[in-house]
N, C-alpha and C positions, 0 to 999 in steps of 0.2 A: 413431515411435507416431502414429498421429490422434488429434489434441486433442477427444477424445470420452469420455464419462463412462465407458462399458464398456471403455475401454482399460486404466483404471486397475484394473479387476478381471482383465481377461483377463492382465495381468502378471503377477499374483500368483498366477493358476490355472496357470500355465505352470507354475512352480516347487514348488505347494503343494495340487495338488487333493485331495492326500487328508489333507488336515491340517485339524483344525476351525476353522470362519468363525463360525459362529453356536451361543449356548447357550441354553436358556432352563429355567424351572423349570414342569415340570406335573406337577399333582399329588404334589409331594412329590419329582419323578424329575427329573433333570436331562437335558433334550434336546440332541440335537447335530446338526447339518447341517454337512457339508466343504465346505468352497472348489468341489471339482469338482460338489459335488450343488446348490449354490446357483447355478452359473453353468449345468448343465445345464435347471436348472427358469429360469433367465429368460429363456433362448435359447427352451425350449417355450411360455412365456407369450407372447413377441414374434412365433414363428410363430403361434399361435393367433389372436393379436389382427391380426394382418396377412391372414390367411387369413378372418378375420369382415369384413373390409372397414373396419379402422378407423385405417391408414395417414392421417397428416394430421390426426387426431381428437384431442381431448382425452377421457382417462380420470381420472376421480377417485378417490382413497382416502382414506376412512373409516374410521379405527381408530386403537387405540393400537401401539405397535412390537410386532411379530411377523416371525416368519419370512416368512410367507407376503405381508404387508406389502411386506418388504422385496425378494424374489423380484418380486414383481409390479410393484413399482416400477422394479427393472433391465431387466423385461422391457419394458415400456412405452417405457422412455428409450432401449433397445437397436435401436429402428426408429424412424421417423419419426414419432414421436407423442407428444404432452406428456401428463405426469402432473400433475395438479390435489392436491395433498395437502390435506386440509380438516379441520380440528379437530371431533373425535369430540364432543367436550361443549356443541356450539354446539345451540342449539333448531331442531328439525326444519326449523321457516321460514325461519331462515336457512340453514341447508345447503341446502335446495331454492334458495335465492335465489341461492347461490354455483355451486350446478352450471348454472343456467340464464344467469347472469351469463357464465359460461367456456366458454359453448357444451358442455357434457360430455355426452359420447353412451353412456359406459359407466361404473359404478359397481362400485368393490370396497369391501366393507365385512367390518368385524369381526364373529363369529356375535353378539355381544352386541347388535348395532346391527341386526340384520335388520329389527326391528318398523318401521325407518323406512322400508323397502320400500314399502308401501302408498302412504305420502306423499309419496313419489319418482315413482312412479307415477303418482299425482295432481296434481302441480304440475309435472313434468318430461316433458315429453310427447317432447322428442327421444333422452331416454333410452332404449338398446334393448337394453342388456344390462346385469343385475346378476350380480355373483359374490362370494361367501361364502368370506371370506379362511381356510379350511380344507379339511381332507382330506373331512371328514362331509358327505354329501347334505342340505344346510337342505329342513329341511319347511315351504319357502315355494315358492307356483307363482310359474315364471317366475325363480328363481334358480337359478344353479347354483354347484356349489363350484369351489374352486380347481383341484382332482385333475379334475372333469369338465371345465373347460376347457383341460388342457395334456396329458391323458393320452395323446390319440389324435394328437398332433404329435410331431414330433421337436426332438432338440436339435442339430440342425446348425445352423452357423452360417448367419446370412443373406448374400446376395448382397451384393455391393459396391454395387449399385445400389438397395438397400432399409436401408443404412444411414444413418443422420442425418448433417447436415453440420456442422461447429464451430459454424456462425453459426445453427442451427435453435433453436428455440424448445424447449425439453424439458421445462420445470417453469412451473406458475402457482403462486406461494405468495400468497396474501391477506394483506398485513399485519394483523394483530390491531389496530393502533394503539390509542391511549386516547383518541381522539376522531374523528368524521367518518367517513365509509361506507371499509369495507375497500376495499385497489384491487388488484389482481391484480398481482404483480409477474413478468413474464417475463424467466427466466434461459436462456440459452443452453447449449447443450455445454458452449461453451469457456468460458462464465462459471464454471460449477462445477467443471471441470476445472482452470482455471487457479486458484481458489482452493484447489482440494486442494493442487497441486502446490506453491505459495508460499507455505502456511505449513508454515515449518521446523520438523518435531517427527522428531527421530532417535531411532527403539528397534528392537529386533529385532525379526521374525517373531514371533508368537505371543506377544506382548507381550498382559496379560490387560486389556480393557475392560469396564466397564460402563454401560452406555446406560441415564439415568435423565431423560432430556428427553424433551419431545412431539415424537415422528418427522416429524409433520408440519410443524415450524418447520425453517428453512433452517441454523439452528446446527447442531441435533442431527443433521440429514441429513448436511450437509457433514463437520462435523468428527468425528463417531462413526462413521457408517457408510462413507461415503465414502472419507473420511481414511484411517481403520481397514484398510477393504478393501485399500486401496492399500498400506498398510505389512505386511499379512497378520497381522493383530490374529487374537485371539478376543474376540468381541464376545458380553457377556452381556447379556440385555435384563432390567432391572428390571420385577417384575410388577406393583409398587405404591410410589408414594411414601410410606405407611403403612409398607412393609417396606424402605424402603431401606438403612437402618442395619443391619438385620439381613441384606439380602444382601451390604453391602457385606463384612460380619464373614466372610459362609459365601464368596464369590466371590474375596476378596485380591486386588481388582483393581492393576495397576499404574499406570491411568489413570483420570482421572475428569472427565469435560466436564459443566459444572455452572452454575445459574446462582447469584447472591450467597445468595438465600433459601436454599438448601440447603447452600450453604457456611456461613452462621452457624448453622444447626440442627446440623451436625456439630461446629462448635465450643464452642458451647454443651454436646452430648454429653460432648465433651471435659474441658472443664472441670469439668462437674459430678463427676469424679474428682478431687477435690481431695487434696494431701500425699500423691499417686503419684507415681512417676516418668513423667516426660510422654510420653518415647519408647516406656516400656512399655505405656503408654495408648492410645497410638494404635496400637501394633502390636495390642491386643487387641480394640478397637474397630473399626479399618480394615484391618486384616492386616498382616502384616509387608512386604508387595509395594509398599505405595502409595509413588509417587516425584513424580508432578505432580497438581496439580488444575488444571484450567485454566478460568477464569471468563471470562462474556459473558454478553448481554442486559441488562444494567443495572450502575450503578456499584458496586463493591464498597471497601467503606471501607478502607484501606490498614493500619488496624491488624489486620484478621484476616490479611493476610500476613503480619506480621510475628509474630502471633499464633501463626499454623501452622509458622512456622519453629522455634518453641521446641518442639517436636511430632517437629522433621526431616522435615518435609511444605514442599513447594515448591509454591505457590499462584499462578500467572500469568494476569492479568488482559490481554483483549482488546478489540478494539472493533470492531463491523460494524452492518449494517442487513440486512433481504433483500433492499434493492437492489445491495446489492454482493456476495450470492453466500455468505455473507454477512460476509466478514473484510476489513477495513480494514487492522487493527494489531494485535500482540500483542506480548506478552510471552514468554519461552519458555527453553528451552537456550542461546540466544545470547547473552541480555541479560535482565534481568528487576529493573525498577525501581518499585518498590511507590510507588502514587500515578498513576503513568503507565498508559496501556494500550498501550505499547509501541512500536515502530519501526511504519512501515507498509511495507506487503508491497513486495518487491521489482517487481512487475507495476503496482503504483498509484503515482500522481502525489496530491499534496495542496497546495491554498494555502487562504490564509483572506482573506476578504473580510468587513468589519467585525465581525470577532471569528468569524464560520461559517468549521465546516470544510467545505470542497467538495475532491473526489476525482475522479479519473479513471482509466481503465484497463481490464483486459481481464476485470475482477471484474464491472463495473457492469452492470446490468440492461440490456435494450434497449427497456423501457419499462412502462407500466402495459395490462393488457389491455382495449382497445377504451375508454381513458381520453385522450382524444389532448391533453385542456387539461391533464389534470395530469400527464400525462407532460412537457409542456413547461414549466410553472412548477416541476418537479422538478430541470429543469437552468439553468447560467447559461453562456452561451457556451460548450457543452459539457461542463461541470464539474458534475457531480450537489450539489445543494445538501444535503448531510444535516442540516439544521437544527440542528444542535449546534454550540454555540458551545466554543472551543480554544485551545490554544495548543503550541508545541514547543520543546523544550528545546534547548540548545548541541549535546546529543550526540545529536539526532534523536527523542527519546523525546515521544512524542503525550500532550496531557494534554484530557481532555474536562471544560469548567467548569460545563455548564449546557446546557438548551435554547432556542434561540431564541425559539418560539412561548410558553414559560413566562416571558421576560422580563418582570418588575413594572416600570412604569414611573409612577412617582410626579409628582405635578403640580410640584415643582420640578426634573423633567426626569432627574432622576437612574433609571438602570437597575440593578434587583436581580435577580442568577441567583438563585432559590428554592433552589437544587441547590447552593449552596455555601454557603450558610447553614444548609442541612440537613446537609450533609455534616459542618458542625462540631459540630452538637448531636447527632448520630448516635454522634459517639465517648462521650456521658456516657450509663453503663451505664442509667440509668431510663427511657431513651430508647429506644422499640423501634421505633417506625413515625413519622415526621413528614412532614409537608408544609406548604410555608409559602406563604401566596398575600398579596395587598394585603386592605387593610383599611383604609377612611377614612384614606387619604394614608399609611398606616402599612404595618406587616408584623403578618399574624397567625400563630402556630404552632400546626397542629393536630397534637396528640400521641397515639398512643396505647403507653403505658405498657409497662415490660418487664413480662408477668403474673407469670412465675417470682419477679423480685426483688420484686414487690409480696408473695406470698403468704411467701416466704423471711422478710420483714423484718415482717409482718403488719402491713402499711400500709394505714391508713383511705383513702376518696377525700378527705378532708380532708388527708391526710399527703402524699398524690400531688399535690395542686395544688400544696400548700407547696414542695414537694420541686423540681418541677418549675419553678415560678416562681423560687426561688434560682437554678439554671441560667440561666432566661432572662436574670434580671437580673446575673448574672457576664459572661453574654455579651456583654449590651448594655453594660457597661462599658467592652468593649475594640474597640468597634465606633463609626463616626460616627454622630451622631441619627440620620440618614436611614435607617438601617439596623438600627436598633432595634427588636424585637419589641415589640410594645405590646397585643396582645390573645393570650391564651393558651386553647385550647380543649382539653378534655381527653378523650379518645374512650373508650368501653368497649369496643368494637371493633374488631379490624383494620381497614385500610382494603382496599375493592374492589379486588381486583387482577386483569388479565388472565390468559390463557393461559401466557404467559412469567412470571407473578410481577410483572409491573410495576405497580404503584399506578397506577389510572386519577386523573387528577389532576381529571377532568371531575366525577369522583364522591366527590373528598375532603370535602362535606359531609355525605355520607349516613352515618349510626353505625347503622348495623343488624345484627345477626347474620349470617353467609353461611349463605346455604342448606344 
């Protein structure tokens, strides 16, 4: 089997063409596409794009998860073309900047984003085609529908000379980043292929998944869609984060791929049913089929893993970054050690330099698009510098202890990883979110208290501050003096987060309601 993305789908289609691949809710009805249908759609898309002269070019995808988004992505990467998934909630100005920086010549947009077309036309002169990700003809001049793009083309397989090579760049994913200018991570066919095949997840064909993450991120794209298709799963599309719990109860998935914030939300909902049998509560809220929740994108406090065990649910934390397609290590069926991020994939190597995690292997990106200086800085002697601090135990489980860039260096020379401090304090019920920063040669804890707990206990602002200070005082007793928290800032609003729900540390001092 060739080490390119579409071979993962083709292997499934060969035995499951008439079985469901994708389902979604539309006007309260569940719509469905079979594996044979999505394979036909991606071949038509590839043939159409190649006929229109897009070979060797970039095409952007702007939208939330949909059948048409996924079919278009698979069509692009079926040939010698590169997909550029972009965050649909970015301002129009930023989207145009990324379109221009990636040299994108074609743009696929969700129907609700067609208002961007005029801005793109005005600011992105190299864009020569815009496609609405729907069957319906868009009422927008110069824009065609997915149906209009593909309907006159065959679903014949591409000739061998038009297929991509394993080393060809097929996807450029812009890092959301919490600081600095976003970088276009160039991932090859083999990068993504090897990520999928080396993440060991064994479940039977037609296992049900519910995709709840943004599809423009490597984590969702690789682990929900590509991994799911490779195993013949039925992938339901979550239509809204607001409806996530409702849709989980309706779909009754066996597998969920999530970020910690979502897992914490589910756990709070489970705990709200006090006094009842926990496994009965889990069946009611999550359905009777749920087996695994995989966590990535940020650190998950191990207390949640132990907590979910009481409800009969396995939560497995993994670790990665866009630059690694994205998986570096994962817990799972072959072993799950709470607090760790699992064992490094078979195709990856790892080393530690001054505490920093560095990796190499077939998952690792080819570099940042048109950013040679940044690419050079990302590597040390051929090893990718993750920027994360970590260690490995005697059984090969990896632990991430902080971010190199976040280290607080005090005047006495002591280095403090704020994430380690934050992790200890997050175990306290009243602490909902926290960022630890340096302050006057000491430490400052900025804390957003748990609003549900505050309301439940009728706590005044003075009560909250007093209780949080007690938590800090208790923490300080167990720490050396240089790790003592000397300043407390109680926030009125949650921290600003990026699209993967990570706190933007550079904006930790901004305490304003979200828009």
